[in-house]
N, C-alpha and C positions, 0 to 999 in steps of 0.2 A: 699635219693638222695645225691650224692656226690657233694661237692662244686666244681664249675667249675675251680677255681684256683688250685685245687689239683688233677685234672684229670691226668691220665697217658697216654692218647692217643697222637697222633701225632700232634694235632692241638691246644691243650689248656695247660695251666699251666704257672707258673711264668717264667720259662726259655723261653718258647715259646712266652709269652707276650712281654718280653724284646726284643726278636729277631724280632717279628712283628713290634714293635715300631722302632727298628733300620732300618728295611726295609722301613717303611713309611718315616723316616727321610732321608734316602739315596735317595729315589725317589724324594723328594722335593728338595734336594740339587742338584741332577743330573739335574732335570728340570731347576732349576735356572741357573746352569752352561751352559747348552745348550742355554738357552735364552740369557744369558749374553754375550756369545762369538760372537753373531751376525753372519754375513755371509761374506764369502770372495768374492763371485760372486756379482758384483754390480747390476746385474739384479734381485737379490732376493729382494722381498718386505717384510720388517719386519712387524710382526703382534703383536698385544697385545695378552695376553693369551686368552681373550674372543674371539678375532677374529680368533685365531688359533683353538679354539674349534669348532667354526662355520664352518671353512674351512675343518676341519677333518670330521665333520658330512657330509658335502656336497660332500666329496670324496666317501662316502658310499652311499649317496642318492643325486645324482647330481641336482635334482629338487624337492624341498620340500616347503610346506607352512610354514610360520613363526611359527605357533603354534607347528608343529612337531619339528622344529629346537629348539625351546625354551624348549620343553619337553626333547629332547635328550641331550641337552647341560646343562640343569639346569639353564638357564638364564631366568630372568623375561622378559615378552614381551616388557616392556618399555625399558629395557636395550638392548634387542635384536635389537630393532628398531634402536638404536644409533649405535650398532655394525655393522648392515647391511648397514647403511648410510656410515660408514667409509670404509667398504669393497667395496661399490659401487664407492666411490670417488677414491679408489685405482685401480679400474677397475677389481676387482677379482670376483665380483658377479653382477648380474642384477636381478631386479624384473620385473615380467610381470603379466598381468591379468591371472587368472586361466582359462585354456581353458574349464573347466567343467561348470562353472557358470558365469564367467566374473566379479563377484564381489570380489572373493578372490584373493590373490596374491600368486604366486609361485616364489621362489628364485632359481636361476640357477647359477652354476659356469660358468665363462667365460673361454675362451681359456687361457687367461692370468692367471686366477685363477688356472686352472689345471696345467699349466706350472710352475707357482710359487711353487705350492705344491710339485711337483716332484723335482724341483731344491732344495728346502730347505730340503727335506727328504734325498737327496743325500749328502748334507752337514752334516746333523745330523748323517747319517750313517758313513761317513768318520771320524767325530770327535769322536763318541762313539767307533767305532772300534779301532781307534788309541789309545784312552784312555785305552782300555782293552788289549792293546798289540796285537791286531788282533787275540786273542784267542777266537775261536768260539766253544770250546768244550762243554760248558754248555749253549749255546745260545738258543737252542730249549727248554730246560727245563725252562730257565728264561723267555722266551716269553710266554710259556704256563702258568706259575705262574702269571706273570703280567697281562696277558689277563684275567685270572680268577678273579684276584683282581679288575681290572677295571670293568668287567661285574658285579661283586657282589656289588661294591660300587655304580655303576649307578642304579642298580636294587633296592637297599636299601637306596637311597638318602632320607635324611630327608625332610619331607613336612610340610608346614604350614597348618593351619586349612582350608585355602581356596584351598588347593591342589597344591599350587605353591611351588617351592623350597624356602628354608629359606635363601639362599644366592643369591644376585643379580648379582654377577660377577664370 
């Protein structure tokens, strides 16, 4: 069996390992730059990274129980409770009794939450597009690659022995 570091395929090997590391580094830097710049529209509600993860999940699943949100975002339930409280105070989400059994809770985005998400995405789009010189020639391939990376990372998220994510934030 051939050592993975010496494979000649398109996904493994020392040169590819360095390029994958460079991609990871750039993603982290870009994320920080987007977060650092803030928003030009005073209606935009700034969010912590954890709050942003929850709001992104709720855009795909507008009403979800906290357990599903915790699993999808990788947040521990205790940390998620704190994050949800902050999002409620900002008027972006609300919790209600689960209509199925009345004992559980369902988290819903509010109109303000949906509006805020659309607003900040427009600002992100403008900033990223301008930074790339409005060159969209490789945008579809970039989106496909980053989507595959995000999906793979989420699917293979490290777990503790109790089945919870190893990181709380």
